N, C-alpha and C positions, 0 to 999 in steps of 0.2 A: 683489556677485558671487553667482552661483547656487551652491547646494550640490551637489557632485558625489557621487552615490551609486553604488557599484559592486556589481552583483548578478550572481549565477551565471546563466548562459544556456548550456544544452547543456554542452559540455566546456570552455567559457571563461567570459568575463564581458562584461557590457554596463555602460557608464557612463551614468547618467541625470542630467541637469541639472535641479535643482528651484529655481525662483526664490526669492530670499531673502525674499520677501514671505510665504512659507509658514512655518507652525509645524510643524517636522518631528520626528517621533518614530520611532525604529527599534525595531521589536518583535521581539526576538530570544529564542530559547530560553535557558534557564539554562545555565550552564557546569558541566560535570561532568568529573572526570578520567577519561581512558581507561585501559583495562587495559594493563599493561606488556607482556603477551604473550598473544595469543589462545590459543595452544596451552596455556599454563599455566592460563589461565582456564577452558578446557574441561576440563582434567584435574581442577581443583578442583571445578567444577560437577558432573562425573560422580561424583566421590568423595563429594560432600556435596550431594545434590539437595535441592530445596526441600521435597520430601516423598518418602516411599517409600524403598526400599532403595538403597544405592549401585549404580552401574551394574554393577560386577563381580559383586556378590552377586546381583543380579537375573538377569544372564546365566547365571551358573553354576547358579542354581536352575532356570531354565527350559530351559536347554540347547537353544536353537532350532537347527534344521537349515537354516533359511532366514531371511534378514533383508531388509527393504525400508526404504529411506531416501527419504522425500519431501523434495525441495528446491525452492526457487522458481526461476522463470526469470529472464531478463536484465532484466526490468522492475523487479526488486527489487535493492537494493544489498547484499544479504547477502553477506559475504565468504566465499564457498564455498571458494575456493582455500586459505584459511587454516583453515577449519573442518573440512573433510572429512579431511585427512590425520591430525590427532590423533584424530578420532572413529574412523576406520577402524583406526588403530593400536590404540586401546583395545579395539575390537571383536575384532580377530584375536588380540590378546594374551590375551583372556579366553576365546576360543573357538578354540583352536589347530587343531582338526579341521575348522573351517568353511572350505570351499573358496571362493575369491573369486567364482566364478561362481554361488554360492548367495546372493550379496548383490546386490540390485537397487537402483540409484540412479535414482529416478524424478523427472524434471524436471516439476514441476507448474505449469502456466500457466493453469489454469482454462479459460476459453473463448478465451484467446489462441491464435493459430495455433501448433501444436506446432513446436518447433525442428527444423530439418533436421540431419542428422549433422554438418555442418561447424560450425553454430552451437552444437550440443551439445558438440562438442569444444572450442570456445573457452571455453564456460562451465565445463566439467569436463574438463580435459586428461587424456589417458591416463596421464600420469605421476603424477597424484594419485588416480586411480580404482582403482589397485592390482589391476587385472584384474576388478573388479566390472562387472556388466552395467549399462549406462547406456541409459535409454529416455526419450523425451519423451512425456508423457501427451497424449492427444488426447480431449477431452471428447465428441466426436461419434463417433469410430470405435474407440477402445480398448475392449477387453473389460472389462465392469464386473461387480461383485458386488453383488447387491441385499440390503441389510440391513433392508428394511422402511421404515416411515415414522416420523418423529419425532412428538412430541406436537402439534407445530404443522403437521403434514401434509406435511413435506418428504420426498419419496421419496429415500432415501439409497442412492445407487449410486456405488461407488468403484472405481477402477482395480483390475482383478483381480491384476495383478502385486504391487500393494501389499497388497490385502486377503487374499490367500492365503498370505502369508509368515507364518512363525511369530512373528517379532518385528518390530514396526512402529515406526519412528522418524520423527518429523517435525522437519525443520530449518527455521528461519526467523527472522524478526525481529518485534519488537513495536513497532508504529507507531500513532499516532492514525489513525483511519479515519472518514470522514464519516458513515457510518451503521452500521458494525459496532461502533463505539466504539473498539476497538483491534484491530489484526491480531494474529497469533500464536496460540499454543496449537494447537488442532486444525485451524485454518483452512487451513494449508498442505497438508493431506491431504484434508479434506472438500471444500474448494473447489478448491484447486490440482490435486487428482487426482480430482475428482468428475465425475459425468456432467452433461450440459447441463441436464437436468430438475432435478437437485439444486441446482445453482447458481442456476437461474432461480427456483425456488420459495423458496429461502432469501432471495435478494435482494429478492423481492417483499414481504418483511416490512418493507422500508425505509419504507413509507408510515406506519408507526406513529410517533406523536409522540416516543416514547422511543428511536427508532433514531437516535441522534445521537452525534457525536464525543465521546470522553472518557467515555462511559457504558458500563459493563459490566453492572451489575445492573439488571434491568428492561428491558433492551434486547432485544427479541425476536429480532433478527437474530443477535446474539452468543450469546444463550442457546440458540438453535436449533443453532448451530454447536457449542457445548459439548456438548449432548446427542448430536449426531451423532458427535462424536469418541468418546464413551463407547460408543456402539453399534458403531462401527467397530473398537473394540478397540486403540486406539493405545497402545503401551507406554511411549513416551518422547518428550518434546518437548525439543529443544535449541534454545533461542531466545536471541537477542541483542537488546540495545537499542543503537542507534547514535546518535551525536551528529550535528549538521548537517554535519560534515566526514567522515561515514561511518566514524568511529572507534568501536570497541566500548567502551561504558562499563559494560556488565553482560552476563554470560553466565550463563544459567540452564538447569538440567536437572531433569527429574522428570516427574510426570504432567502432561498438558497443562493441566488446569484450574488447578492450583497454580502452574505456571510462568507462565501468563497473568496470574493475579492479582498475583503478585509483580512481574513485568516491567511490567505496566500502571501500577502505583504509581510505579515509577521513571520511566516514560515520561511520566506526568502531571506529575511534578515538573520534568522536562526541557522538555517542549514546551507545557505549559499556561501561558498568559500572561494575567495580570490586567490589565484596563484600567479606567480610571475613567469614560470616556465613549467613544462611537464617533466615527469620523473622517469628515471631509468627502470626503477622497480617500485611496485606498489604492493603493500601488505594490507589487506582489508578484512575487517570483520563485518558481517551483516548487521551486527548490533545485538546479537544474542536472541533469545526467545522473545516473541514468536517470529521475528524477522527471518530466522533461519530454521523455521519449523520443518521445511522440506526443501528439496533442491529447486522445485518449481518457484518457490518464493525467493530463494537465495539468488536467483538469476538477476533480480533487480540490483542487488549489491554489486555483482560483477559488472553490470552495464555502467552504473554510475561511477564506480571506482576506476574503470578503464578510461574515463574522460580526463583523468589526471596523469595518464601514462603516455609516454612517447610511442609512436608507431613501432611495432616490433619488440616492445619492452616486455618485461616479466611481471606477472601479477599472481599473487597468492591470495586465495579467498578462504576464510574460515567460515564454514557453514555446517553446523552439527547435523541438521536434517533428521531429527528423531522420527519423523513420519515418513521417511523414505523419499522417493522421487517426487511423489505428490500428485502425479497426474498420469494415468495410464495411456491417454491418447498421445501425450508428449513422448513418453518412453517408447511406446510401440512405433511411433513415427521415426524418432531419432535412431532407433536400433537398426533400422533398415540400411543405414548408410555407414560408410567407413571413415569419412572425413567431413568436417564442417562445410567445406566447399561443395560437396555433393548435396548437403542439406539445403544450402542457399540456392543452388541451381534448381533443385526440384521444387522448392517452395515457391519460387518465382513462376514456375511453369503451372503448378496446380492452382495457384491463387490462395487467398487467405483461408486458413482453417484453424479454428480455435483449438488450443492444446498444442497442435503442431507448430503454431506461431512461436511457442516458447523455444523450440529447437532452432527456429530461424533467428530469434533474438540472441540465444547462446552462440549460434554459429557466426553471427556478425562480429562478436568479440573474439571468439576462438580463431577466426581466420586472420585476425590482425595482430594478435598478441600471443605470447607464450604463457599459458595459464596452467596453474596447479591449484589443487584444492585439498584442504584438510577437512575431513568429514567422518562421521560415524558410518556412512554408507560403505558397502562392500566395494573394494577397488574394481572388481569385475563389472559391477553395475555402473560405476562412474565411467569406466572405459567404454561401455556401450553408449554413453552419453558424450563421448569424445573428450572426457575430462581425465586428467592425470592426478591420481592420488599421491600425496606426498606428506612426509613429516615436515611440519612448518619450519623448524629451526634448521634442519638439514638442507632443505631446498633453498632457503634464503641465503644460507652460507655459501652454497654452491654458486648461486647467481652472483652474489657480491664478489666472491673471490675470483670469478672469471674476468672481472674488470681490472685492467692494469692500474687505472686511477680510480679511487673510491667513487662508486656510483651515488647518485642522488636517490634516496629511498623515501617514498611517501607512505606514511602509516595512517590508515583511515579506520578509526574505531567504530564508525556508524555508517557503513557504506550504503545501506539501503535507503538512507535519507539524505546524506550529504552529497551535494553536487558542486560542480566547479566551473569557474569562469576565469578567463585570463584578465589579470589586472591591467588597467589602462596605463600606458607608459608615461 
């Protein structure tokens, strides 16, 4: 009898049948207890930050007349509806003279299309915004403040509504990231609310060999973000670490650098998985919605999952992608070429270009492995992206049965966040 594996796919699940000939290992994150109450965890984090003064002391000392809060868009599962009410309650309790319209909540999506009013209302309903002004950042059209350049040459331009506020808060989560090392800290403001040229130059540092998942120190992309956060004058980071079921396991507050360091340690213990040897076949789910909200986001899962795979091996990615490809620049660029190798050669010639870089990241994996994808996207669209559409059970059976001796199959339920390292002998 085949082994049935159920994996997240969009807002539901898909069952994949793996022939019993295969030697199957499920590669899962560690288990960690979730917090009993997000509101209580925030209260504790603000009262006992990882560094610096408590939130109430800091606010009363500075007495800001305006506050900006940068939050992620819908492509991140940060539980904003549970985080914002206790944060705003603490803010107004300590600044009773602060008018709600002096507080700006800025939805930072980087170069993602800015949310329209209806989508912004779904993300942050009026009943939790307490009269604060809610805006969606637009990396192309929003007014920006210029902070100069980082030591690595990144032109730092950040949304003016955020930059000109007296007190700046960034809310987000700490996750493994394929070339930033870990998300979190200043990233939600510097990238989420940054200008296009800021995002593009920072991300161009990904070509460095040290720009890799799980690495903070010596990673030029991450260190550039950290420096930019200091230049932009972010006062407070409120970051969470989520388990694969999107439950909060840690809530941290304090200066962005210290919050990032502490949260990354937790994240590494949660999502870093040791393996003795790489696999012949990998079956990976991005982790469901919103990790597989579009193909552009799903690429992260393909990249991380491939790190558990032998060179030339087979990899199946489950990525529902209800919002389609997710980026017109990426699709227009990748559609010009017939092979991943052509993409890699052209991208190296033209230099870094945001959006097109996703084709390069896909291409690095597609050139080294045999990739198939199960998605709601039209197979013709996937083909233009150099991706093969496949029925998950059929393709896995085909791959397994092609081996004379049963292959080693790694199953990754949360590919967008799980990363791998070889266990010491």
